[in-house]
PyMOL commands that place a pseudoatom at each C-alpha (Angstrom):
pseudoatom trace, name=CA, resn=UNK, resi=1, chain=A, elem=C, hetatm=0, pos=[24.662, 37.783, -1.445]
pseudoatom trace, name=CA, resn=UNK, resi=2, chain=A, elem=C, hetatm=0, pos=[28.206, 36.831, -3.417]
pseudoatom trace, name=CA, resn=UNK, resi=3, chain=A, elem=C, hetatm=0, pos=[26.770, 37.507, -7.341]
pseudoatom trace, name=CA, resn=UNK, resi=4, chain=A, elem=C, hetatm=0, pos=[30.255, 36.583, -7.939]
pseudoatom trace, name=CA, resn=UNK, resi=5, chain=A, elem=C, hetatm=0, pos=[29.857, 33.012, -6.465]
pseudoatom trace, name=CA, resn=UNK, resi=6, chain=A, elem=C, hetatm=0, pos=[29.785, 30.350, -9.212]
pseudoatom trace, name=CA, resn=UNK, resi=7, chain=A, elem=C, hetatm=0, pos=[26.496, 28.959, -9.753]
pseudoatom trace, name=CA, resn=UNK, resi=8, chain=A, elem=C, hetatm=0, pos=[26.300, 24.903, -9.431]
pseudoatom trace, name=CA, resn=UNK, resi=9, chain=A, elem=C, hetatm=0, pos=[25.568, 23.122, -11.957]
pseudoatom trace, name=CA, resn=UNK, resi=10, chain=A, elem=C, hetatm=0, pos=[22.955, 20.982, -11.819]
pseudoatom trace, name=CA, resn=UNK, resi=11, chain=A, elem=C, hetatm=0, pos=[23.046, 17.099, -12.605]
pseudoatom trace, name=CA, resn=UNK, resi=12, chain=A, elem=C, hetatm=0, pos=[21.837, 16.332, -15.761]
pseudoatom trace, name=CA, resn=UNK, resi=13, chain=A, elem=C, hetatm=0, pos=[18.226, 14.286, -14.755]
pseudoatom trace, name=CA, resn=UNK, resi=14, chain=A, elem=C, hetatm=0, pos=[18.206, 12.060, -17.762]
pseudoatom trace, name=CA, resn=UNK, resi=15, chain=A, elem=C, hetatm=0, pos=[22.182, 11.128, -17.525]
pseudoatom trace, name=CA, resn=UNK, resi=16, chain=A, elem=C, hetatm=0, pos=[21.359, 10.366, -13.060]
pseudoatom trace, name=CA, resn=UNK, resi=17, chain=A, elem=C, hetatm=0, pos=[18.414, 7.750, -14.070]
pseudoatom trace, name=CA, resn=UNK, resi=18, chain=A, elem=C, hetatm=0, pos=[20.058, 6.154, -16.592]
pseudoatom trace, name=CA, resn=UNK, resi=19, chain=A, elem=C, hetatm=0, pos=[23.540, 5.684, -14.009]
pseudoatom trace, name=CA, resn=UNK, resi=20, chain=A, elem=C, hetatm=0, pos=[20.215, 4.246, -12.125]
pseudoatom trace, name=CA, resn=UNK, resi=21, chain=A, elem=C, hetatm=0, pos=[18.998, 2.399, -14.342]
pseudoatom trace, name=CA, resn=UNK, resi=22, chain=A, elem=C, hetatm=0, pos=[22.197, 0.577, -15.396]
pseudoatom trace, name=CA, resn=UNK, resi=23, chain=A, elem=C, hetatm=0, pos=[23.153, 0.050, -11.216]
pseudoatom trace, name=CA, resn=UNK, resi=24, chain=A, elem=C, hetatm=0, pos=[20.095, -1.759, -10.805]
pseudoatom trace, name=CA, resn=UNK, resi=25, chain=A, elem=C, hetatm=0, pos=[20.407, -4.064, -13.707]
pseudoatom trace, name=CA, resn=UNK, resi=26, chain=A, elem=C, hetatm=0, pos=[23.097, -4.849, -12.892]
pseudoatom trace, name=CA, resn=UNK, resi=27, chain=A, elem=C, hetatm=0, pos=[22.505, -6.139, -9.637]
pseudoatom trace, name=CA, resn=UNK, resi=28, chain=A, elem=C, hetatm=0, pos=[19.830, -7.627, -11.362]
pseudoatom trace, name=CA, resn=UNK, resi=29, chain=A, elem=C, hetatm=0, pos=[21.937, -9.446, -13.537]
pseudoatom trace, name=CA, resn=UNK, resi=30, chain=A, elem=C, hetatm=0, pos=[24.477, -10.997, -10.510]
pseudoatom trace, name=CA, resn=UNK, resi=31, chain=A, elem=C, hetatm=0, pos=[21.677, -12.243, -8.318]
pseudoatom trace, name=CA, resn=UNK, resi=32, chain=A, elem=C, hetatm=0, pos=[20.701, -14.025, -11.605]
pseudoatom trace, name=CA, resn=UNK, resi=33, chain=A, elem=C, hetatm=0, pos=[23.957, -15.732, -11.635]
pseudoatom trace, name=CA, resn=UNK, resi=34, chain=A, elem=C, hetatm=0, pos=[25.570, -13.972, -14.152]
pseudoatom trace, name=CA, resn=UNK, resi=35, chain=A, elem=C, hetatm=0, pos=[29.470, -12.797, -14.508]
pseudoatom trace, name=CA, resn=UNK, resi=36, chain=A, elem=C, hetatm=0, pos=[29.722, -9.336, -14.217]
pseudoatom trace, name=CA, resn=UNK, resi=37, chain=A, elem=C, hetatm=0, pos=[33.449, -7.019, -13.545]
pseudoatom trace, name=CA, resn=UNK, resi=38, chain=A, elem=C, hetatm=0, pos=[33.518, -5.291, -10.296]
pseudoatom trace, name=CA, resn=UNK, resi=39, chain=A, elem=C, hetatm=0, pos=[33.839, -2.079, -11.770]
pseudoatom trace, name=CA, resn=UNK, resi=40, chain=A, elem=C, hetatm=0, pos=[30.391, -2.577, -13.530]
pseudoatom trace, name=CA, resn=UNK, resi=41, chain=A, elem=C, hetatm=0, pos=[28.985, -3.478, -10.052]
pseudoatom trace, name=CA, resn=UNK, resi=42, chain=A, elem=C, hetatm=0, pos=[30.604, -0.446, -8.421]
pseudoatom trace, name=CA, resn=UNK, resi=43, chain=A, elem=C, hetatm=0, pos=[30.223, 2.162, -10.719]
pseudoatom trace, name=CA, resn=UNK, resi=44, chain=A, elem=C, hetatm=0, pos=[29.816, 5.516, -9.607]
pseudoatom trace, name=CA, resn=UNK, resi=45, chain=A, elem=C, hetatm=0, pos=[27.907, 8.530, -11.078]
pseudoatom trace, name=CA, resn=UNK, resi=46, chain=A, elem=C, hetatm=0, pos=[31.041, 10.340, -11.650]
pseudoatom trace, name=CA, resn=UNK, resi=47, chain=A, elem=C, hetatm=0, pos=[32.364, 7.209, -13.010]
pseudoatom trace, name=CA, resn=UNK, resi=48, chain=A, elem=C, hetatm=0, pos=[29.497, 6.458, -15.453]
pseudoatom trace, name=CA, resn=UNK, resi=49, chain=A, elem=C, hetatm=0, pos=[29.836, 9.797, -16.727]
pseudoatom trace, name=CA, resn=UNK, resi=50, chain=A, elem=C, hetatm=0, pos=[33.655, 9.517, -17.469]
pseudoatom trace, name=CA, resn=UNK, resi=51, chain=A, elem=C, hetatm=0, pos=[33.196, 6.356, -19.341]
pseudoatom trace, name=CA, resn=UNK, resi=52, chain=A, elem=C, hetatm=0, pos=[30.279, 7.187, -21.001]
pseudoatom trace, name=CA, resn=UNK, resi=53, chain=A, elem=C, hetatm=0, pos=[29.953, 11.356, -21.241]
pseudoatom trace, name=CA, resn=UNK, resi=54, chain=A, elem=C, hetatm=0, pos=[27.611, 13.569, -20.941]
pseudoatom trace, name=CA, resn=UNK, resi=55, chain=A, elem=C, hetatm=0, pos=[25.241, 12.520, -23.652]
pseudoatom trace, name=CA, resn=UNK, resi=56, chain=A, elem=C, hetatm=0, pos=[25.441, 8.875, -23.974]
pseudoatom trace, name=CA, resn=UNK, resi=57, chain=A, elem=C, hetatm=0, pos=[23.868, 6.685, -26.910]
pseudoatom trace, name=CA, resn=UNK, resi=58, chain=A, elem=C, hetatm=0, pos=[21.864, 4.552, -25.460]
pseudoatom trace, name=CA, resn=UNK, resi=59, chain=A, elem=C, hetatm=0, pos=[23.063, 1.568, -27.735]
pseudoatom trace, name=CA, resn=UNK, resi=60, chain=A, elem=C, hetatm=0, pos=[27.341, 1.668, -25.819]
pseudoatom trace, name=CA, resn=UNK, resi=61, chain=A, elem=C, hetatm=0, pos=[24.864, 0.388, -22.740]
pseudoatom trace, name=CA, resn=UNK, resi=62, chain=A, elem=C, hetatm=0, pos=[23.833, -2.952, -23.781]
pseudoatom trace, name=CA, resn=UNK, resi=63, chain=A, elem=C, hetatm=0, pos=[25.437, -5.678, -22.260]
pseudoatom trace, name=CA, resn=UNK, resi=64, chain=A, elem=C, hetatm=0, pos=[26.363, -8.976, -22.782]
pseudoatom trace, name=CA, resn=UNK, resi=65, chain=A, elem=C, hetatm=0, pos=[26.482, -11.403, -19.864]
pseudoatom trace, name=CA, resn=UNK, resi=66, chain=A, elem=C, hetatm=0, pos=[27.205, -14.887, -19.469]
pseudoatom trace, name=CA, resn=UNK, resi=67, chain=A, elem=C, hetatm=0, pos=[26.291, -17.243, -16.443]
pseudoatom trace, name=CA, resn=UNK, resi=68, chain=A, elem=C, hetatm=0, pos=[29.009, -17.943, -13.850]
pseudoatom trace, name=CA, resn=UNK, resi=69, chain=A, elem=C, hetatm=0, pos=[28.631, -21.365, -13.798]
pseudoatom trace, name=CA, resn=UNK, resi=70, chain=A, elem=C, hetatm=0, pos=[28.117, -22.104, -17.743]
pseudoatom trace, name=CA, resn=UNK, resi=71, chain=A, elem=C, hetatm=0, pos=[29.738, -19.318, -20.125]
pseudoatom trace, name=CA, resn=UNK, resi=72, chain=A, elem=C, hetatm=0, pos=[27.746, -20.619, -23.244]
pseudoatom trace, name=CA, resn=UNK, resi=73, chain=A, elem=C, hetatm=0, pos=[24.045, -19.551, -21.109]
pseudoatom trace, name=CA, resn=UNK, resi=74, chain=A, elem=C, hetatm=0, pos=[24.166, -15.338, -21.819]
pseudoatom trace, name=CA, resn=UNK, resi=75, chain=A, elem=C, hetatm=0, pos=[21.766, -12.718, -21.740]
pseudoatom trace, name=CA, resn=UNK, resi=76, chain=A, elem=C, hetatm=0, pos=[21.798, -9.532, -23.834]
pseudoatom trace, name=CA, resn=UNK, resi=77, chain=A, elem=C, hetatm=0, pos=[20.859, -6.166, -22.120]
pseudoatom trace, name=CA, resn=UNK, resi=78, chain=A, elem=C, hetatm=0, pos=[19.535, -4.085, -24.622]
pseudoatom trace, name=CA, resn=UNK, resi=79, chain=A, elem=C, hetatm=0, pos=[18.764, -0.203, -24.622]
pseudoatom trace, name=CA, resn=UNK, resi=80, chain=A, elem=C, hetatm=0, pos=[15.447, 1.370, -26.817]
pseudoatom trace, name=CA, resn=UNK, resi=81, chain=A, elem=C, hetatm=0, pos=[16.848, 5.074, -27.730]
pseudoatom trace, name=CA, resn=UNK, resi=82, chain=A, elem=C, hetatm=0, pos=[13.008, 5.549, -28.754]
pseudoatom trace, name=CA, resn=UNK, resi=83, chain=A, elem=C, hetatm=0, pos=[10.452, 7.109, -26.732]
pseudoatom trace, name=CA, resn=UNK, resi=84, chain=A, elem=C, hetatm=0, pos=[8.034, 4.277, -27.793]
pseudoatom trace, name=CA, resn=UNK, resi=85, chain=A, elem=C, hetatm=0, pos=[9.547, 1.404, -29.421]
pseudoatom trace, name=CA, resn=UNK, resi=86, chain=A, elem=C, hetatm=0, pos=[8.376, 0.496, -32.639]
pseudoatom trace, name=CA, resn=UNK, resi=87, chain=A, elem=C, hetatm=0, pos=[8.866, -2.793, -35.055]
pseudoatom trace, name=CA, resn=UNK, resi=88, chain=A, elem=C, hetatm=0, pos=[11.837, -1.753, -36.895]
pseudoatom trace, name=CA, resn=UNK, resi=89, chain=A, elem=C, hetatm=0, pos=[14.334, -1.791, -33.614]
pseudoatom trace, name=CA, resn=UNK, resi=90, chain=A, elem=C, hetatm=0, pos=[12.746, -4.905, -32.612]
pseudoatom trace, name=CA, resn=UNK, resi=91, chain=A, elem=C, hetatm=0, pos=[13.338, -6.644, -35.711]
pseudoatom trace, name=CA, resn=UNK, resi=92, chain=A, elem=C, hetatm=0, pos=[17.219, -5.370, -35.053]
pseudoatom trace, name=CA, resn=UNK, resi=93, chain=A, elem=C, hetatm=0, pos=[17.716, -6.771, -31.615]
pseudoatom trace, name=CA, resn=UNK, resi=94, chain=A, elem=C, hetatm=0, pos=[16.042, -10.067, -32.841]
pseudoatom trace, name=CA, resn=UNK, resi=95, chain=A, elem=C, hetatm=0, pos=[18.780, -10.339, -35.461]
pseudoatom trace, name=CA, resn=UNK, resi=96, chain=A, elem=C, hetatm=0, pos=[21.341, -9.983, -33.024]
pseudoatom trace, name=CA, resn=UNK, resi=97, chain=A, elem=C, hetatm=0, pos=[20.177, -12.613, -30.789]
pseudoatom trace, name=CA, resn=UNK, resi=98, chain=A, elem=C, hetatm=0, pos=[19.614, -15.008, -33.814]
pseudoatom trace, name=CA, resn=UNK, resi=99, chain=A, elem=C, hetatm=0, pos=[23.554, -13.870, -35.120]
pseudoatom trace, name=CA, resn=UNK, resi=100, chain=A, elem=C, hetatm=0, pos=[24.816, -14.525, -31.595]
pseudoatom trace, name=CA, resn=UNK, resi=101, chain=A, elem=C, hetatm=0, pos=[22.466, -17.859, -30.692]
pseudoatom trace, name=CA, resn=UNK, resi=102, chain=A, elem=C, hetatm=0, pos=[21.707, -16.025, -27.501]
pseudoatom trace, name=CA, resn=UNK, resi=103, chain=A, elem=C, hetatm=0, pos=[17.969, -16.836, -26.482]
pseudoatom trace, name=CA, resn=UNK, resi=104, chain=A, elem=C, hetatm=0, pos=[17.642, -14.538, -24.285]
pseudoatom trace, name=CA, resn=UNK, resi=105, chain=A, elem=C, hetatm=0, pos=[17.677, -10.541, -23.755]
pseudoatom trace, name=CA, resn=UNK, resi=106, chain=A, elem=C, hetatm=0, pos=[16.463, -7.582, -21.220]
pseudoatom trace, name=CA, resn=UNK, resi=107, chain=A, elem=C, hetatm=0, pos=[15.014, -4.882, -23.317]
pseudoatom trace, name=CA, resn=UNK, resi=108, chain=A, elem=C, hetatm=0, pos=[15.087, -1.126, -21.270]
pseudoatom trace, name=CA, resn=UNK, resi=109, chain=A, elem=C, hetatm=0, pos=[12.271, 1.057, -22.952]
pseudoatom trace, name=CA, resn=UNK, resi=110, chain=A, elem=C, hetatm=0, pos=[12.153, 4.500, -22.074]
pseudoatom trace, name=CA, resn=UNK, resi=111, chain=A, elem=C, hetatm=0, pos=[8.206, 4.662, -22.142]
pseudoatom trace, name=CA, resn=UNK, resi=112, chain=A, elem=C, hetatm=0, pos=[6.733, 1.615, -24.224]
pseudoatom trace, name=CA, resn=UNK, resi=113, chain=A, elem=C, hetatm=0, pos=[6.272, 0.145, -26.869]
pseudoatom trace, name=CA, resn=UNK, resi=114, chain=A, elem=C, hetatm=0, pos=[4.094, -0.502, -29.769]
pseudoatom trace, name=CA, resn=UNK, resi=115, chain=A, elem=C, hetatm=0, pos=[1.598, -3.211, -29.999]
pseudoatom trace, name=CA, resn=UNK, resi=116, chain=A, elem=C, hetatm=0, pos=[2.893, -4.521, -33.119]
pseudoatom trace, name=CA, resn=UNK, resi=117, chain=A, elem=C, hetatm=0, pos=[7.086, -4.619, -31.944]
pseudoatom trace, name=CA, resn=UNK, resi=118, chain=A, elem=C, hetatm=0, pos=[5.370, -6.480, -28.731]
pseudoatom trace, name=CA, resn=UNK, resi=119, chain=A, elem=C, hetatm=0, pos=[3.578, -8.885, -30.922]
pseudoatom trace, name=CA, resn=UNK, resi=120, chain=A, elem=C, hetatm=0, pos=[6.797, -10.119, -32.685]
pseudoatom trace, name=CA, resn=UNK, resi=121, chain=A, elem=C, hetatm=0, pos=[8.418, -10.142, -29.237]
pseudoatom trace, name=CA, resn=UNK, resi=122, chain=A, elem=C, hetatm=0, pos=[5.687, -12.404, -28.204]
pseudoatom trace, name=CA, resn=UNK, resi=123, chain=A, elem=C, hetatm=0, pos=[5.761, -14.779, -31.409]
pseudoatom trace, name=CA, resn=UNK, resi=124, chain=A, elem=C, hetatm=0, pos=[9.915, -15.120, -30.991]
pseudoatom trace, name=CA, resn=UNK, resi=125, chain=A, elem=C, hetatm=0, pos=[8.751, -16.640, -27.431]
pseudoatom trace, name=CA, resn=UNK, resi=126, chain=A, elem=C, hetatm=0, pos=[6.178, -19.013, -28.616]
pseudoatom trace, name=CA, resn=UNK, resi=127, chain=A, elem=C, hetatm=0, pos=[7.233, -19.789, -32.436]
pseudoatom trace, name=CA, resn=UNK, resi=128, chain=A, elem=C, hetatm=0, pos=[5.087, -21.531, -35.105]
pseudoatom trace, name=CA, resn=UNK, resi=129, chain=A, elem=C, hetatm=0, pos=[7.432, -23.255, -36.131]
pseudoatom trace, name=CA, resn=UNK, resi=130, chain=A, elem=C, hetatm=0, pos=[8.728, -25.851, -32.986]
pseudoatom trace, name=CA, resn=UNK, resi=131, chain=A, elem=C, hetatm=0, pos=[12.122, -26.554, -34.593]
pseudoatom trace, name=CA, resn=UNK, resi=132, chain=A, elem=C, hetatm=0, pos=[13.227, -23.082, -33.710]
pseudoatom trace, name=CA, resn=UNK, resi=133, chain=A, elem=C, hetatm=0, pos=[14.765, -21.994, -30.378]
pseudoatom trace, name=CA, resn=UNK, resi=134, chain=A, elem=C, hetatm=0, pos=[12.672, -19.845, -28.038]
pseudoatom trace, name=CA, resn=UNK, resi=135, chain=A, elem=C, hetatm=0, pos=[14.138, -16.560, -27.294]
pseudoatom trace, name=CA, resn=UNK, resi=136, chain=A, elem=C, hetatm=0, pos=[12.873, -14.867, -24.698]
pseudoatom trace, name=CA, resn=UNK, resi=137, chain=A, elem=C, hetatm=0, pos=[12.696, -10.869, -24.396]
pseudoatom trace, name=CA, resn=UNK, resi=138, chain=A, elem=C, hetatm=0, pos=[11.941, -9.190, -20.696]
pseudoatom trace, name=CA, resn=UNK, resi=139, chain=A, elem=C, hetatm=0, pos=[10.585, -5.726, -20.977]
pseudoatom trace, name=CA, resn=UNK, resi=140, chain=A, elem=C, hetatm=0, pos=[11.463, -2.516, -18.542]
pseudoatom trace, name=CA, resn=UNK, resi=141, chain=A, elem=C, hetatm=0, pos=[10.428, 0.647, -18.258]
pseudoatom trace, name=CA, resn=UNK, resi=142, chain=A, elem=C, hetatm=0, pos=[13.589, 2.862, -17.106]
pseudoatom trace, name=CA, resn=UNK, resi=143, chain=A, elem=C, hetatm=0, pos=[11.061, 4.215, -14.453]
pseudoatom trace, name=CA, resn=UNK, resi=144, chain=A, elem=C, hetatm=0, pos=[10.411, 0.608, -12.857]
pseudoatom trace, name=CA, resn=UNK, resi=145, chain=A, elem=C, hetatm=0, pos=[14.466, 0.186, -12.578]
pseudoatom trace, name=CA, resn=UNK, resi=146, chain=A, elem=C, hetatm=0, pos=[15.442, 3.352, -10.417]
pseudoatom trace, name=CA, resn=UNK, resi=147, chain=A, elem=C, hetatm=0, pos=[15.118, 1.636, -7.398]
pseudoatom trace, name=CA, resn=UNK, resi=148, chain=A, elem=C, hetatm=0, pos=[16.339, -1.979, -6.809]
pseudoatom trace, name=CA, resn=UNK, resi=149, chain=A, elem=C, hetatm=0, pos=[13.169, -3.386, -5.338]
pseudoatom trace, name=CA, resn=UNK, resi=150, chain=A, elem=C, hetatm=0, pos=[15.022, -6.066, -3.478]
pseudoatom trace, name=CA, resn=UNK, resi=151, chain=A, elem=C, hetatm=0, pos=[17.012, -3.747, -1.225]
pseudoatom trace, name=CA, resn=UNK, resi=152, chain=A, elem=C, hetatm=0, pos=[13.944, -2.820, 0.518]
pseudoatom trace, name=CA, resn=UNK, resi=153, chain=A, elem=C, hetatm=0, pos=[13.888, -3.989, 3.763]
pseudoatom trace, name=CA, resn=UNK, resi=154, chain=A, elem=C, hetatm=0, pos=[10.496, -5.761, 3.905]
pseudoatom trace, name=CA, resn=UNK, resi=155, chain=A, elem=C, hetatm=0, pos=[11.140, -8.024, 0.434]
pseudoatom trace, name=CA, resn=UNK, resi=156, chain=A, elem=C, hetatm=0, pos=[12.798, -11.527, 1.681]
pseudoatom trace, name=CA, resn=UNK, resi=157, chain=A, elem=C, hetatm=0, pos=[15.574, -13.459, -0.202]
pseudoatom trace, name=CA, resn=UNK, resi=158, chain=A, elem=C, hetatm=0, pos=[14.255, -15.167, -3.128]
pseudoatom trace, name=CA, resn=UNK, resi=159, chain=A, elem=C, hetatm=0, pos=[16.807, -18.253, -4.288]
pseudoatom trace, name=CA, resn=UNK, resi=160, chain=A, elem=C, hetatm=0, pos=[15.706, -19.999, -7.677]
pseudoatom trace, name=CA, resn=UNK, resi=161, chain=A, elem=C, hetatm=0, pos=[15.519, -23.379, -7.513]
pseudoatom trace, name=CA, resn=UNK, resi=162, chain=A, elem=C, hetatm=0, pos=[17.031, -25.883, -10.135]
pseudoatom trace, name=CA, resn=UNK, resi=163, chain=A, elem=C, hetatm=0, pos=[15.250, -28.721, -12.079]
pseudoatom trace, name=CA, resn=UNK, resi=164, chain=A, elem=C, hetatm=0, pos=[17.270, -31.561, -9.394]
pseudoatom trace, name=CA, resn=UNK, resi=165, chain=A, elem=C, hetatm=0, pos=[16.261, -28.742, -6.323]
pseudoatom trace, name=CA, resn=UNK, resi=166, chain=A, elem=C, hetatm=0, pos=[12.797, -29.167, -7.295]
pseudoatom trace, name=CA, resn=UNK, resi=167, chain=A, elem=C, hetatm=0, pos=[12.670, -32.290, -7.717]
pseudoatom trace, name=CA, resn=UNK, resi=168, chain=A, elem=C, hetatm=0, pos=[14.120, -33.518, -4.151]
pseudoatom trace, name=CA, resn=UNK, resi=169, chain=A, elem=C, hetatm=0, pos=[12.086, -30.809, -2.495]
pseudoatom trace, name=CA, resn=UNK, resi=170, chain=A, elem=C, hetatm=0, pos=[8.606, -32.033, -4.007]
pseudoatom trace, name=CA, resn=UNK, resi=171, chain=A, elem=C, hetatm=0, pos=[9.637, -35.333, -3.029]
pseudoatom trace, name=CA, resn=UNK, resi=172, chain=A, elem=C, hetatm=0, pos=[10.683, -34.802, 0.571]
pseudoatom trace, name=CA, resn=UNK, resi=173, chain=A, elem=C, hetatm=0, pos=[7.172, -33.315, 1.118]
pseudoatom trace, name=CA, resn=UNK, resi=174, chain=A, elem=C, hetatm=0, pos=[5.114, -35.663, -1.024]
pseudoatom trace, name=CA, resn=UNK, resi=175, chain=A, elem=C, hetatm=0, pos=[3.953, -33.042, -3.001]
pseudoatom trace, name=CA, resn=UNK, resi=176, chain=A, elem=C, hetatm=0, pos=[2.879, -31.863, -6.631]
pseudoatom trace, name=CA, resn=UNK, resi=177, chain=A, elem=C, hetatm=0, pos=[3.881, -28.712, -7.444]
pseudoatom trace, name=CA, resn=UNK, resi=178, chain=A, elem=C, hetatm=0, pos=[0.696, -27.479, -8.149]
pseudoatom trace, name=CA, resn=UNK, resi=179, chain=A, elem=C, hetatm=0, pos=[0.260, -28.218, -4.186]
pseudoatom trace, name=CA, resn=UNK, resi=180, chain=A, elem=C, hetatm=0, pos=[3.065, -25.359, -3.482]
pseudoatom trace, name=CA, resn=UNK, resi=181, chain=A, elem=C, hetatm=0, pos=[1.661, -21.633, -2.828]
pseudoatom trace, name=CA, resn=UNK, resi=182, chain=A, elem=C, hetatm=0, pos=[1.981, -19.241, -5.662]
pseudoatom trace, name=CA, resn=UNK, resi=183, chain=A, elem=C, hetatm=0, pos=[3.887, -16.353, -6.992]
pseudoatom trace, name=CA, resn=UNK, resi=184, chain=A, elem=C, hetatm=0, pos=[2.536, -14.646, -10.336]
pseudoatom trace, name=CA, resn=UNK, resi=185, chain=A, elem=C, hetatm=0, pos=[5.119, -14.261, -12.674]
pseudoatom trace, name=CA, resn=UNK, resi=186, chain=A, elem=C, hetatm=0, pos=[4.351, -10.961, -13.248]
pseudoatom trace, name=CA, resn=UNK, resi=187, chain=A, elem=C, hetatm=0, pos=[4.639, -10.367, -9.357]
pseudoatom trace, name=CA, resn=UNK, resi=188, chain=A, elem=C, hetatm=0, pos=[7.391, -7.497, -9.842]
pseudoatom trace, name=CA, resn=UNK, resi=189, chain=A, elem=C, hetatm=0, pos=[9.749, -9.515, -7.373]
pseudoatom trace, name=CA, resn=UNK, resi=190, chain=A, elem=C, hetatm=0, pos=[9.438, -12.192, -10.088]
pseudoatom trace, name=CA, resn=UNK, resi=191, chain=A, elem=C, hetatm=0, pos=[10.623, -10.213, -12.772]
pseudoatom trace, name=CA, resn=UNK, resi=192, chain=A, elem=C, hetatm=0, pos=[13.558, -9.354, -11.190]
pseudoatom trace, name=CA, resn=UNK, resi=193, chain=A, elem=C, hetatm=0, pos=[14.961, -12.238, -10.766]
pseudoatom trace, name=CA, resn=UNK, resi=194, chain=A, elem=C, hetatm=0, pos=[13.037, -13.229, -14.088]
pseudoatom trace, name=CA, resn=UNK, resi=195, chain=A, elem=C, hetatm=0, pos=[11.162, -16.328, -12.832]
pseudoatom trace, name=CA, resn=UNK, resi=196, chain=A, elem=C, hetatm=0, pos=[9.533, -18.411, -15.283]
pseudoatom trace, name=CA, resn=UNK, resi=197, chain=A, elem=C, hetatm=0, pos=[5.910, -20.488, -14.913]
pseudoatom trace, name=CA, resn=UNK, resi=198, chain=A, elem=C, hetatm=0, pos=[6.779, -23.489, -13.645]
pseudoatom trace, name=CA, resn=UNK, resi=199, chain=A, elem=C, hetatm=0, pos=[9.935, -22.238, -11.925]
pseudoatom trace, name=CA, resn=UNK, resi=200, chain=A, elem=C, hetatm=0, pos=[9.627, -22.841, -7.448]
pseudoatom trace, name=CA, resn=UNK, resi=201, chain=A, elem=C, hetatm=0, pos=[11.446, -20.064, -5.682]
pseudoatom trace, name=CA, resn=UNK, resi=202, chain=A, elem=C, hetatm=0, pos=[12.526, -20.441, -2.164]
pseudoatom trace, name=CA, resn=UNK, resi=203, chain=A, elem=C, hetatm=0, pos=[12.022, -17.472, 0.095]
pseudoatom trace, name=CA, resn=UNK, resi=204, chain=A, elem=C, hetatm=0, pos=[14.255, -17.133, 3.343]
pseudoatom trace, name=CA, resn=UNK, resi=205, chain=A, elem=C, hetatm=0, pos=[12.792, -14.453, 6.188]
pseudoatom trace, name=CA, resn=UNK, resi=206, chain=A, elem=C, hetatm=0, pos=[14.409, -13.362, 9.174]
pseudoatom trace, name=CA, resn=UNK, resi=207, chain=A, elem=C, hetatm=0, pos=[12.628, -15.412, 12.007]
pseudoatom trace, name=CA, resn=UNK, resi=208, chain=A, elem=C, hetatm=0, pos=[13.235, -14.379, 15.740]
pseudoatom trace, name=CA, resn=UNK, resi=209, chain=A, elem=C, hetatm=0, pos=[13.003, -17.363, 16.985]
pseudoatom trace, name=CA, resn=UNK, resi=210, chain=A, elem=C, hetatm=0, pos=[14.334, -19.721, 14.230]
pseudoatom trace, name=CA, resn=UNK, resi=211, chain=A, elem=C, hetatm=0, pos=[16.910, -17.484, 12.606]
pseudoatom trace, name=CA, resn=UNK, resi=212, chain=A, elem=C, hetatm=0, pos=[15.127, -18.083, 9.394]
pseudoatom trace, name=CA, resn=UNK, resi=213, chain=A, elem=C, hetatm=0, pos=[11.512, -19.210, 8.530]
pseudoatom trace, name=CA, resn=UNK, resi=214, chain=A, elem=C, hetatm=0, pos=[11.655, -20.865, 4.950]
pseudoatom trace, name=CA, resn=UNK, resi=215, chain=A, elem=C, hetatm=0, pos=[8.641, -21.138, 2.593]
pseudoatom trace, name=CA, resn=UNK, resi=216, chain=A, elem=C, hetatm=0, pos=[8.611, -21.949, -1.045]
pseudoatom trace, name=CA, resn=UNK, resi=217, chain=A, elem=C, hetatm=0, pos=[6.632, -21.051, -4.040]
pseudoatom trace, name=CA, resn=UNK, resi=218, chain=A, elem=C, hetatm=0, pos=[5.622, -22.479, -7.370]
pseudoatom trace, name=CA, resn=UNK, resi=219, chain=A, elem=C, hetatm=0, pos=[5.206, -19.729, -10.258]
pseudoatom trace, name=CA, resn=UNK, resi=220, chain=A, elem=C, hetatm=0, pos=[2.748, -19.573, -12.055]
for i in range(1, 220): cmd.bond("trace and resi %d" % i, "trace and resi %d" % (i + 1))
show_as sticks, trace
zoom trace
């Protein structure tokens, strides 16, 4: 063994995790119809390290994206730096959303969130004062985002119907929405696409005979 040979430096596991999570988040936003740059979508680990450094502050990874068909429809992606997120940083995220007049965000947690912090987000999503806008914050732990589940060979394509497409579908088949098959809003796929209760999603599967097989599900 040549002891004079240089020792190969191991990748920083935390840096690798952050890059993989960021990659999944950007794929998620793209699937939801948000506008992202090509550089964001194709950023390699080396690019990530060159851009954010060896030990990036998670606040630098904050994303603000707009829908392709409606630039006023925006979403924040916040990265929590605490092991278990508490009330104070959650209030800071809320203030930022209110200041920017943004009603939707994704919050990436390192390990979890306290009960009191979660309550604040729940109250914000369902305000007692109905004159206030609902502000929805989706919670994901980093471990949930290490892999893009939609890239799995057994996961079919999901497409959210808009309200007009939903109305046409129900009228065409003379159905009430409650007669559709259901998917839970907490299902991993529903969470990936940001589906809300009452949404209808089109599921497209490959078919050996018909080329593709389409079904519809109501989010409950």
